[in-house]
C-alpha positions in Angstrom: 65.2 162.9 83.7 66.0 159.2 83.7 64.9 157.2 86.7 66.0 153.7 87.5 63.9 152.2 90.3 64.5 148.8 91.9 62.0 147.1 94.2 61.4 143.7 95.9 64.3 143.4 98.3 63.8 142.3 101.9 64.8 139.8 104.5 64.4 136.1 103.7 65.5 132.9 105.4 68.1 130.6 103.7 66.5 128.6 101.0 63.8 131.2 100.5 63.0 133.2 97.4 62.7 136.8 96.3 61.8 138.6 93.1 63.5 141.9 92.3 62.1 144.3 89.7 63.6 147.3 88.0 61.9 149.9 85.8 63.4 152.7 83.8 61.4 155.8 83.1 61.9 159.2 81.7 64.1 158.2 78.7 63.1 158.2 75.1 66.4 156.6 73.9 66.4 152.9 73.2 67.5 150.8 76.1 69.5 147.9 74.6 70.1 145.9 77.8 69.7 145.9 81.5 71.6 144.2 84.3 71.6 143.3 87.9 74.6 143.8 90.1 75.2 143.4 93.8 77.5 144.7 96.4 78.0 142.9 99.7 79.4 144.7 102.8 83.1 145.3 102.4 83.2 144.0 98.8 83.3 145.4 95.4 80.2 145.6 93.2 79.8 142.6 91.0 77.7 141.7 88.0 74.9 139.1 88.7 73.1 138.8 85.3 72.0 140.8 82.3 69.3 140.8 79.7 69.6 141.9 76.0 66.2 143.1 74.8 66.6 142.7 71.0 67.4 139.0 71.1 65.9 138.1 74.6 69.4 136.9 75.5 70.5 136.3 79.1 73.8 136.0 80.8 74.5 134.8 84.4 77.6 135.0 86.5 78.6 131.7 88.2 77.1 132.9 91.5 73.6 133.1 89.9 73.6 130.1 87.6 70.9 127.5 88.5 69.3 129.7 91.2 68.5 133.1 89.6 66.4 133.8 86.5 66.4 137.2 84.8 63.6 138.3 82.5 62.9 141.4 80.5 60.0 143.4 79.0 61.3 145.8 76.4 58.0 147.6 76.0 58.1 148.5 79.7 61.9 149.0 80.0 61.7 146.5 82.9 63.6 143.5 84.1 63.0 141.2 87.0 65.3 138.8 88.9 63.8 135.7 90.4 66.1 134.4 93.1 65.6 131.0 94.5 67.4 128.9 97.1 68.9 132.1 98.6 72.0 131.7 100.7 73.5 134.0 103.3 76.3 134.8 100.8 73.6 136.4 98.6 73.2 139.2 101.2 74.0 142.5 99.4 72.5 145.6 98.0 71.3 144.8 94.5 71.6 147.5 91.8 70.0 147.7 88.4 71.7 149.3 85.4 70.4 150.2 82.0 72.5 150.6 78.8 71.5 153.0 76.1 73.2 155.7 74.0 75.2 157.7 76.5 76.3 156.8 80.0 74.7 153.8 81.7 72.0 154.6 84.2 71.9 153.2 87.7 69.4 152.8 90.4 69.8 153.4 94.1 69.7 149.7 95.0 67.5 147.4 97.0 68.7 145.5 100.1 68.5 141.7 100.2 69.3 140.0 103.4 69.4 136.3 103.8 69.5 135.2 107.4 67.8 132.8 109.8 
């Protein structure tokens, strides 16, 4: 059974930093890319960034550019999201997804709260 597990969320003051991690286990199919999404209260889920393992390519949405860094480890089916200069508008549940043959797999999410 495939498991997608996020970790690293928490409460941080504005201007602070957090690092989120996501690991996929229990799947012998090749994972081609993984992504971070977030959903703020009362809003739709949105893409934050993704990582393509074969070419070590990254993509960031405008909300993440210049502040967030995504990295990946294909051998471990793992991605991380380094988030710097966090703002209250970054408050959301952050979800990880993995793309491979078949349906995408999703984690349960990790809460990030930015508040003074």
